[in-house]
DSSP file (Angstrom, degrees, kcal/mol; ACC not computed):
  #  RESIDUE AA STRUCTURE BP1 BP2  ACC     N-H-->O    O-->H-N    N-H-->O    O-->H-N    TCO  KAPPA ALPHA  PHI   PSI    X-CA   Y-CA   Z-CA
    1    1 A X    >         0   0    0      0, 0.0     3,-1.7     0, 0.0     2,-0.0   0.000 360.0 360.0 360.0 115.9 -119.2   -5.1 -112.8
    2    2 A X  T 3   +     0   0    0      1,-0.2     3,-0.1     3,-0.0     0, 0.0  -0.330 360.0  19.4 -59.9 138.1 -122.9   -5.8 -112.6
    3    3 A X  T 3  S+     0   0    0      1,-0.2     2,-0.4    -2,-0.0    -1,-0.2   0.318  99.4 108.7  87.3  -9.5 -123.8   -9.4 -112.9
    4    4 A X    <   -     0   0    0     -3,-1.7     2,-0.4     2,-0.0    -1,-0.2  -0.859  43.0-175.1-105.1 136.0 -120.3  -10.7 -112.1
    5    5 A X        -     0   0    0     -2,-0.4     2,-0.4    -3,-0.1    35,-0.1  -0.985  11.6-152.6-124.9 139.2 -119.5  -12.4 -108.8
    6    6 A X        -     0   0    0     -2,-0.4    35,-3.2    33,-0.3    36,-0.7  -0.909  12.3-177.9-118.4 139.8 -115.9  -13.5 -108.0
    7    7 A X  E     -a   42   0A   0     -2,-0.4     2,-0.3    34,-0.2    36,-0.2  -0.821   5.3-166.6-126.2 168.4 -114.7  -16.2 -105.8
    8    8 A X  E     -a   43   0A   0     34,-2.0    36,-0.6    -2,-0.3     2,-0.3  -0.837  18.5-119.6-142.9 178.6 -111.3  -17.5 -104.6
    9    9 A X    >   -     0   0    0     -2,-0.3     3,-2.0    34,-0.2     4,-0.3  -0.912  23.4-113.8-128.9 153.7 -110.1  -20.6 -103.0
   10   10 A X  G > >S+     0   0    0     -2,-0.3     3,-2.1    34,-0.3     5,-1.5   0.784 109.8  71.7 -55.4 -27.9 -108.3  -21.4  -99.7
   11   11 A X  G > 5S+     0   0    0      1,-0.3     3,-1.6     3,-0.2    -1,-0.3   0.777  86.0  66.0 -62.8 -23.0 -105.2  -22.5 -101.6
   12   12 A X  G < 5S+     0   0    0     -3,-2.0    -1,-0.3     1,-0.3    -2,-0.2   0.695  99.6  52.3 -69.1 -17.1 -104.6  -18.8 -102.5
   13   13 A X  G < 5S-     0   0    0     -3,-2.1    13,-0.4    -4,-0.3    -1,-0.3   0.205 129.7 -96.7 -99.6  12.8 -104.0  -18.3  -98.8
   14   14 A X  T < 5S+     0   0    0     -3,-1.6     2,-1.5     1,-0.2    -3,-0.2   0.691  78.2 141.7  83.5  19.2 -101.4  -21.1  -98.6
   15   15 A X      < +     0   0    0     -5,-1.5    32,-0.5    -6,-0.1    -1,-0.2  -0.541  28.6 159.1 -93.3  70.5 -103.8  -23.7  -97.4
   16   16 A X        -     0   0    0     -2,-1.5     9,-0.1    -5,-0.1     5,-0.0  -0.460  53.1-121.1 -94.1 164.3 -102.3  -26.6  -99.4
   17   17 A X  S    S+     0   0    0     -2,-0.1     2,-0.3     3,-0.0    -1,-0.1   0.456  72.5 121.9 -81.5  -0.6 -102.6  -30.3  -98.9
   18   18 A X    >>  -     0   0    0      1,-0.2     3,-1.3     3,-0.1     4,-0.5  -0.477  61.8-141.4 -70.1 128.0  -98.8  -30.6  -98.7
   19   19 A X  G >4 S+     0   0    0     -2,-0.3     3,-1.1     1,-0.3     4,-0.3   0.847  98.9  58.8 -57.9 -38.2  -97.8  -32.2  -95.4
   20   20 A X  G 34 S+     0   0    0      1,-0.2     3,-0.3     2,-0.1    -1,-0.3   0.741 106.0  49.6 -65.7 -22.6  -94.7  -29.9  -95.1
   21   21 A X  G X4 S+     0   0    0     -3,-1.3     3,-1.7     1,-0.2     4,-0.4   0.506  80.9  96.4 -94.5  -5.1  -96.9  -26.8  -95.2
   22   22 A X  G X< S+     0   0    0     -3,-1.1     3,-1.1    -4,-0.5    -1,-0.2   0.860  81.5  53.1 -56.9 -39.7  -99.4  -27.9  -92.5
   23   23 A X  G 3  S+     0   0    0     -4,-0.3    -1,-0.3    -3,-0.3    -2,-0.1   0.655 108.1  52.1 -70.8 -14.4  -97.7  -26.0  -89.7
   24   24 A X  G <  S+     0   0    0     -3,-1.7    -1,-0.2   -10,-0.1    -2,-0.2   0.396  82.3 116.8-102.2   0.9  -97.7  -22.8  -91.7
   25   25 A X    <   -     0   0    0     -3,-1.1     2,-0.2    -4,-0.4   -10,-0.1  -0.393  59.6-132.8 -72.0 145.7 -101.4  -22.7  -92.5
   26   26 A X        -     0   0    0    -13,-0.4    -1,-0.1     1,-0.1    -2,-0.1  -0.600  35.6 -92.4 -87.5 160.5 -103.7  -19.9  -91.3
   27   27 A X     >  -     0   0    0     -2,-0.2     4,-2.1     1,-0.1     5,-0.1  -0.319  30.1-117.1 -70.7 156.4 -107.0  -20.8  -89.7
   28   28 A X  H  > S+     0   0    0     22,-0.4     4,-2.8     1,-0.2     5,-0.2   0.838 112.6  58.4 -66.5 -31.8 -110.1  -20.9  -91.9
   29   29 A X  H  > S+     0   0    0      2,-0.2     4,-2.3     1,-0.2    -1,-0.2   0.925 108.4  45.7 -64.4 -42.6 -111.8  -18.1  -90.0
   30   30 A X  H  > S+     0   0    0      2,-0.2     4,-2.7     1,-0.2     5,-0.2   0.915 112.2  51.9 -63.8 -42.5 -108.9  -15.8  -90.8
   31   31 A X  H  X S+     0   0    0     -4,-2.1     4,-2.5     1,-0.2    -2,-0.2   0.925 110.8  47.3 -60.3 -45.0 -108.9  -16.9  -94.4
   32   32 A X  H  X S+     0   0    0     -4,-2.8     4,-2.3     2,-0.2    -1,-0.2   0.894 111.8  50.6 -64.5 -39.9 -112.7  -16.2  -94.7
   33   33 A X  H  X S+     0   0    0     -4,-2.3     4,-2.4     2,-0.2    -2,-0.2   0.941 113.7  44.2 -62.1 -47.1 -112.3  -12.8  -93.0
   34   34 A X  H  X S+     0   0    0     -4,-2.7     4,-1.6     2,-0.2    -2,-0.2   0.871 110.7  55.3 -66.9 -36.2 -109.5  -11.8  -95.4
   35   35 A X  H  <>S+     0   0    0     -4,-2.5     5,-1.8    -5,-0.2     4,-0.2   0.936 111.8  43.2 -60.1 -47.3 -111.4  -13.2  -98.4
   36   36 A X  H ><5S+     0   0    0     -4,-2.3     3,-1.5     1,-0.2    -2,-0.2   0.888 110.1  56.6 -66.6 -39.8 -114.4  -11.0  -97.6
   37   37 A X  H 3<5S+     0   0    0     -4,-2.4    -1,-0.2     1,-0.3    -2,-0.2   0.819 105.1  52.5 -62.3 -30.8 -112.2   -7.9  -96.9
   38   38 A X  T 3<5S-     0   0    0     -4,-1.6    -1,-0.3    -3,-0.2    -2,-0.2   0.457 122.6-104.9 -87.9   0.2 -110.7   -8.2 -100.3
   39   39 A X  T < 5 +     0   0    0     -3,-1.5   -33,-0.3     1,-0.3    -3,-0.2   0.465  68.7 144.6  97.9   1.9 -114.1   -8.2 -102.0
   40   40 A X      < -     0   0    0     -5,-1.8    -1,-0.3     1,-0.1   -33,-0.2  -0.491  33.0-162.3 -73.9 146.9 -114.5  -11.9 -103.0
   41   41 A X        +     0   0    0    -35,-3.2     2,-0.3    -2,-0.1   -34,-0.2   0.347  64.6  24.4-111.9   3.9 -118.1  -13.2 -102.7
   42   42 A X  E     +a    7   0A   0    -36,-0.7   -34,-2.0    -7,-0.1     2,-0.3  -0.994  52.2 175.9-162.9 163.1 -117.5  -16.9 -102.7
   43   43 A X  E     -a    8   0A   0     -2,-0.3     2,-0.2   -36,-0.2   -34,-0.2  -0.943  27.4-115.8-155.6 172.3 -115.0  -19.7 -102.0
   44   44 A X        -     0   0    0    -36,-0.6   -34,-0.3    -2,-0.3   -36,-0.1  -0.614  37.5-105.8-104.9 175.0 -114.8  -23.5 -102.0
   45   45 A X        -     0   0    0      1,-0.2     6,-0.5    -2,-0.2     5,-0.1   0.660  50.5-147.0 -78.0 -14.8 -114.1  -25.5  -98.8
   46   46 A X        -     0   0    0      4,-0.1    -1,-0.2     3,-0.1     3,-0.1  -0.398  54.4  -2.2  79.6-163.2 -110.5  -26.3  -99.8
   47   47 A X  S >> S-     0   0    0    -32,-0.5     3,-2.4     1,-0.1     4,-0.5  -0.295  95.8 -83.5 -62.5 146.5 -108.8  -29.5  -98.8
   48   48 A X  T 34 S+     0   0    0      1,-0.3    -1,-0.1     2,-0.1     4,-0.1  -0.264 116.9  19.2 -54.2 127.6 -110.9  -32.0  -96.8
   49   49 A X  T 34 S+     0   0    0      2,-0.5    -1,-0.3    -3,-0.1    -2,-0.1   0.238  94.7 100.0  96.4 -12.5 -110.8  -31.0  -93.1
   50   50 A X  T <4 S+     0   0    0     -3,-2.4   -22,-0.4    -5,-0.1     2,-0.3   0.960  93.4  20.8 -69.8 -49.2 -109.6  -27.4  -93.6
   51   51 A X  S  < S-     0   0    0     -4,-0.5    -2,-0.5    -6,-0.5    -1,-0.1  -0.804  99.2 -92.0-111.8 157.5 -113.0  -26.0  -93.1
   52   52 A X        -     0   0    0     -2,-0.3    -1,-0.1     1,-0.1    -2,-0.1  -0.370  26.2-149.8 -61.4 148.1 -116.0  -27.5  -91.4
   53   53 A X        +     0   0    0     -4,-0.0     2,-0.5    -3,-0.0    -1,-0.1   0.492  69.5  96.7 -99.0  -4.6 -118.2  -29.4  -93.8
   54   54 A X  S  > S-     0   0    0      1,-0.1     4,-1.9     2,-0.0     3,-0.4  -0.743  72.6-139.4 -86.4 127.5 -121.4  -28.8  -91.8
   55   55 A X  H  > S+     0   0    0     -2,-0.5     4,-2.2     1,-0.2     5,-0.2   0.862 100.9  53.4 -54.7 -40.5 -123.4  -25.8  -93.1
   56   56 A X  H  > S+     0   0    0      1,-0.2     4,-1.5     2,-0.2    -1,-0.2   0.893 107.5  50.6 -64.9 -39.5 -124.3  -24.5  -89.6
   57   57 A X  H  4 S+     0   0    0     -3,-0.4     4,-0.5     1,-0.2    -1,-0.2   0.884 111.5  49.1 -65.3 -37.7 -120.7  -24.5  -88.5
   58   58 A X  H >< S+     0   0    0     -4,-1.9     3,-1.0     1,-0.2    -2,-0.2   0.876 106.3  55.7 -69.1 -37.1 -119.8  -22.5  -91.6
   59   59 A X  H 3< S+     0   0    0     -4,-2.2    -1,-0.2     1,-0.3    -2,-0.2   0.853 104.2  54.6 -63.5 -33.6 -122.5  -20.0  -91.1
   60   60 A X  T 3<        0   0    0     -4,-1.5    -1,-0.3     1,-0.2    -2,-0.2   0.659 360.0 360.0 -73.5 -15.1 -121.2  -19.3  -87.6
   61   61 A X    <         0   0    0     -3,-1.0    -1,-0.2    -4,-0.5    -2,-0.2   0.472 360.0 360.0 -77.6 360.0 -117.7  -18.5  -89.1
């Protein structure tokens, strides 16, 4: 659809803030790769500490 851009969030990949789920989280690089492979064009950073908050570190991902 021209003019529409779609995003998703890390929580859709199971990256929740729940302490019990921490050991089951995938890494942010894998999440970003899968996000792009499925056609999404944007995301949020997710819970604090899941992804780097520095723009340069995110660009390298």
